[in-house]
N, C-alpha and C positions, 0 to 999 in steps of 0.2 A: 504494500500500500504506500501511499505517498500523501503529502499535503495537498489539499484540494486545489485543483486548477480549474479554470473556467470550463463549464460543461462543453463537451465536444459532440459533434454529430456522430452518428454511427459510422463505423468503418465500412466502406464498400470495397469490394474487390476491384482490381484494376486490370491491366492488360496482360495477355500472353496467350499463345496458342498451345495446343495439346502437346504433351511430350512424355517421355519416359519418367519413371520415378521409382523410389523405394517405398515399400509399404510398411505398415506397422507390424509388430511381431507379437507373439505369445498365444496363449490358449493351449488347452490340453484336450485332445480328442483322439479317438482311435478309428481306423478304418473299420467299417461294419464287418463283423465276422473275422477280424484279423486283417493281415496284409493280403489284399486282393490283387490279382494281376490280370484283370480283364483287359482285353484288347481295346484300345482307345485311339485317339488321334496320335499320329506319329510325333515323337519328340526327336528332332534331328540331333545327332551326336550324343544321344543318351548312352550311358554306359550299361552294358548288359549286366543285369543283376544288381544294379545300384538302387538302394532303397529310396533315396531321395527322388531319383528320376521316376521310379515306379509311383511314388505318392503324387508327384507332380502330374504325371499322365492321368492317373485316376481322378485327381482334382480337376484337371482340364476337362475330362469327360463329364464330370458332374456339373461344372460351371456352364459348359456349352449346352448340356441338357436343360438347365434352368433357363438359359436365354432362348433356346429354341421354343419354349412355351411362353416366355415372358415378353420377348421383344415384339411379337405381333400385337400383343395387347397394348403396348405402349406406342408403337410407331406404325402399326397397320401394315406391316410387311414381314416377310421371313427374315430371320437373322442369317446372314451369309457367312461363309467360311472366313477364317483368318488366313488370307491367301498365302502370306509369306511363311506361315507355320510357326512352330514352337521350337526353340533352340536351347539346348543345354550346353553350357560351357564350363570348363574348369581351368582357371589360369595356369595351374601347374601341369596340365596334361593336354589341353586342346591345341592342335596345330592350326595356326592362322590360315594355312592353305586349305583347310577343310571348311572354312566359313564361306558363304556365298558371295561375299563382297557386297557392294552397294552402300548407300548412305548410312544404313543402320549398323554396319559392321566395320570396325576399325582393323587395320593391319596389326595392331597391338592388342592381343587378347586381354591384357591388363586393363584396357579402357572399359571393358565390360565387367570387371571384377566387382564383387561385393555389391551386387545390385540385381534387381529384376526390373525389366522395363518393357513397355509397349512402344514400338517405333512406327509411326504412321506412314513414313515414306515407303517402307517395304511391307507394311501390314504384318509385323512379326512381334512375337513375344520372346524375349531372350532372358535367361536367368543363369546365375552362377550357382551350379549345384553344390559346390564345396561350401559356399557361403550359406546356402539354404540348409545344408546338412548341419552346420554348426548351430543355426537357429533352431532347427528341429530337435537337436540334442538338448537344448536349453528349455524349449517351450512345447515340445511335442509336435507330432506330424501335422496338426491342424494349421500350424503357421504356414506350411507350404501351400495348403489349400487356399488360405486367405490371400496370400501373395498372388496366386493365379486368379482369384476372383477379382482382385483390384485391377490387375493388369488387363484382364479381359474386359473389365468395365471401361477401360480406355478404348478398346476395340469397338465396344458398343457406341461410344461417343463418336468415333470416326465414321461408323456406318450410318449413324443417325444425322451426320452432318453438323454436329455441334462444334463450336469453336469459341469456347469461353476462356476468360483469363485463367491462368494457371491455378490459382487458389480455388476457383470454382470447379475446374475440371478435376482437381485432385480430391476435393471433398466429395464431389459427386461420385467419383469412382469408389470412394470408401463407403458412401451411402449405398451404392449398388452392391458392394460386398456385404453390407449389413443385411440387405434384403435377401441375398443368397443365403447368408448364415441362418436367417429365420427359417428358410425353406429346409435347410439341413436339420435344424432343431426339430422341425415339424415332421421329419422322417422322409423328406422328398428325395434325398440323395441316395445313390446306389452304393457309394463307397465310403462315405463318412457319416458319423453321427457325433453329436456334441450336446451336452446338457447346458442349460443356461448358466448354472453356477460355475461352469468351467470357463466362462468368458471373462471372469475377473482378471486373470493374468494377461489375457489378450489385450484388454483395455490399458493395462499398465504398460504394455509395449509401446504405446504412443510416446512414452518418455524418451524412447530411443530414436523414434523416427518422425516425431513432430518437428517443425522448424525450431531453431534456437530461439529462446525468448528474446524479444526485441527485433525480430526480423520484420521487414516491411511486407505488408500484404500485397504490395505492388511489385515485389521482386519477381524477376523473370521466371524463376522456378519455385515460387512460393507454394507450399503444400498446406499451410494453415497451422495454427497453434495446436498443441495437444488437444485442447477442448474443441477446436474447430473440427479436427479429424474424428475425435471420439463421438462428438454429438452427431456428426454426419452418419457415422456407422450406426448409432442408436436410432436415428430417425429412419434409416432404411430398414432396420430390424423391426421397429415398432409400427411403422406406417406403410412400408412396402415401396417398391421401385417407382411407383407413379409419383410419390413425393420427391424421390431423387431426380426424376426426369424434369421436375419443375425448377431445379436449381438454376440460378442465373446471377448476374452481377449485382442484383439488388439485395442479395443475401447478406446478413450481418455477420461479420467475423470478429473474433476477439484478438486475432493477431495484430500486433501494434508495435511500432518502434518506441524505444525509450525516449523520454523527454530529456531536456538539458540536465545533465548532472545525475541522471538516474542509473546509467549503465554501470557505474562504479560499484554500487551496492546492490544492483539488481532490483532497486525499488523497495527493498525490505526496510522496515522500521525496526528499531531495537526491540527486543523481546518485551521488556517492561512496558514500553510505550504501546505495543500491540495489545497487551492484555487490558490495560486501562482504557485504551482507545476503543477496543472492541466493545467493552461495556457501554461506553458512551454512544457508540454507533448503533448498537442494538436497541438501546433505549430510544434514540432519535427515530430510527426506522419504525419501530413498533408503535410509538406514539403517533407518528404520521399515518401509518397503515390503519390504525383504529379510528383516528379522529378527523383526518383531512384527506387521506387517500393519495393516489398518484395518478398521473395522466393515464387515462384508460381504465383505472381501477378505483371504484368508489370506496369510501371509508368503510371498514368492517363494523364499526360501531363500538361504543363503550370507551373506556379510558384505560391507560396503562398504569398499573401498580408496579413500579420499577423494582424488579427483584435485585437483591444484592448479588454481586458476582465476586466470589471469594475462593481462595485456595483452601483445600482440605487435604493436605498431603499425607502420605503414609498409607499403609495397607488398610483396606476396608473403610474408606471415607464415605460411609453411608449415612443417610439422613437420621435414622434412629439410633445409630451407634452399633447396630448389629445387622447381620445378613451378609450376603456375598459381596466381595470387593467390587467397588465401582470407582472408575476414574473420572466419570462425568455424569452429572445428574441434576435434576431439579428437585429440591426438597420442599414439598408443600407445607410442611410444619412451620417453617420460618420464611417461606417464599424466597429461597436462595438458590442460586446457580452455583454449584460447587465443582471444582476441578482439581485433579492431581497434577500439580505443575511438574514435578520431577518424573512422574511415571507416564505422563501423556503430553501436556502442552509443550514443554521445553523440547522433548525429542521430536515432536511433530514440527515445531518451529525450525529446528536445526536440520531436519531431514527433508522437509518439504518447502517451508517458507512462511512468511508472516500471515498470509491470508488463510493458511491452514488453521491457525489459532482462532481467527474470527469464525471460520466455518464450524469448527468443533464447538465453540461456545454458543454459536447460534442454534444448535440442536436442542439443548435443554432450555435455552431461553424461549424458543418457540413453544416448547412443552409448557413452560410457565404461563405463557399467554393463553394457550389452549385451556389449561386448568382454570385460570381466572375467568374464562369465557364459558365454563361449564362443559367443555368438550372432552371426549375420552383422551386419556394420555397413556394408556397401557396396552395398546394393540399395534399391529403392523400398520394399520391405516394412519394412526397418529404419528408413527415414525415417518411414513411416506410424506404426510402433509408437512411435517417439521422440516424435512430435508428439502422439500419443494420450496418452503418459505425461505430457506437460506439461499436457494437459487434466485428467488424473487428479490431478496435483499441485494445480491450481487448485481442483478439486472438494474435495479433502480440506482444503485451506487455508481455503476459504470455510466449510466445515462445522465448522472448529475442531478437526479430528482430528489435526493434525500436532503431535507432542509437542515441548515445549521452548520457549524464548524466541524464537519466530519471529514475523515480522510477519503481520498478517491483511490480507485483501483489503479495498479500499475500493470504493465505488460506481464503476463504470466500468473497474475493473481487468480483468475478463473481456472487456469490449469491446476493451481495448487488446491483449490477446492475439490476438484475431481479426484486428484491423487490422494488427498487425505481421506476421502470417503472410501476409496478402494483399499488403502493400506491400513487404516486405523478404525474406521467406523463399523466394520464387521466384527470387531472384537467384542465379546460378551460384556467386558467391563466398560465399554463405551456406549454401545447401543444394544442392550440385552433383549433377548426374547422376541425379536421381530421376525427372525427367520428369513430376512432379506439378504440377498447377495449384494456385493459391491456394485455389480452391474445394475441391479434394480435401484440401489440408492443413487447412483450417478444419474440414472434416467429420471428419477424424481427431481433431482437438482436441475437437470437439463430442462425439464418442462417448466419449472419456475423461472429459470433464466430466460428461456425463449418466449414464453407466453404470459409471464407475470402472475400476479396473485390469483387470477381466475383459474389457473391450472391446479391450485393447491387445495381446493375444497373449502369448507367452512373454517 
């Protein structure tokens, strides 16, 4: 976060044509029935018996099957072949003379290393199988399938005649991958299956492949922030490919360059300032949400009884002094929001960033508001609504709509909110008993951030 600057308009994507890219990683899944070896589209230069090439071919088969049925519904015609085909390379083994030449292939195989890309000039998908093998070792075979889904998403864009700026094209391809993933989860794929809870590590993969914090959304090869990519995937997963097809340059992105003097510290405030400032920010936001509302959102009604925000360090900081250990909670007995600094907030601050602290404190604070409004506070729906409300807070703060001397978000703050939900909020000492995965928590945050308070229920 940072000291408030004048409210800025929403960021819009700028220019660039389609190109190759690297996609996000992670996820754990297994080919249905084990390692299947069905005949599928040819993968040129694939190594006989290579497990990564086999998984890639099976994934390509499933992704093409998905688009054979989906593309006509979106664009009114059949999905054509990827004419240049699919190519597997290994910088340590591939002979440049075996490559077909053309604008998509360099004479130096190293130029293709540690990447997967779709190249429109030759209508080809090329991937480094050695690099994918390392990712699969770390994150499971489903990462290979997601890479293929993203890159074939670019082939879809080419066939549909789309020519959007880079950040639009990249997030749209990730949205298409999310739509395909939902089809896999629903049992539509022949070779892969994945359960929703297995998507948590996949989302964390955006840490590695989202653009560096402070990147310009207008950059020639902009892919979007971690949150831009993550939310695009979740939109495709939740709403389907028709939503993805509507992506254009009017889409709002969180990718943003640093302002003057911000890059040196990444925009982070000191820990003590974040804790105290978060209490003030949450009080200001909820007072406005209840009494005055925000543009497009009417006031909820009532008034805010400001809960005390205080540390309760040590094992078992529970409201009544007994019960399972809790690192974060609202205590209705004295209307306080309590947190374990050493066990939760400080590690989250150091590991993720300053807005992670605000996000975590926002969860029991939203519960306190719910409790005072007579709403349930002890079920999964209450957790979902509270996480959504933190997304709503991030939205209004980013748009400059929260009244008073409150901090404004810095580049990367919204990413930090998503990461801390994935890494910390699924712990039973932080958000107990909800049964919600990190994927579901982040999706609730996304809905509040994108749609505002109307998405969060009563």
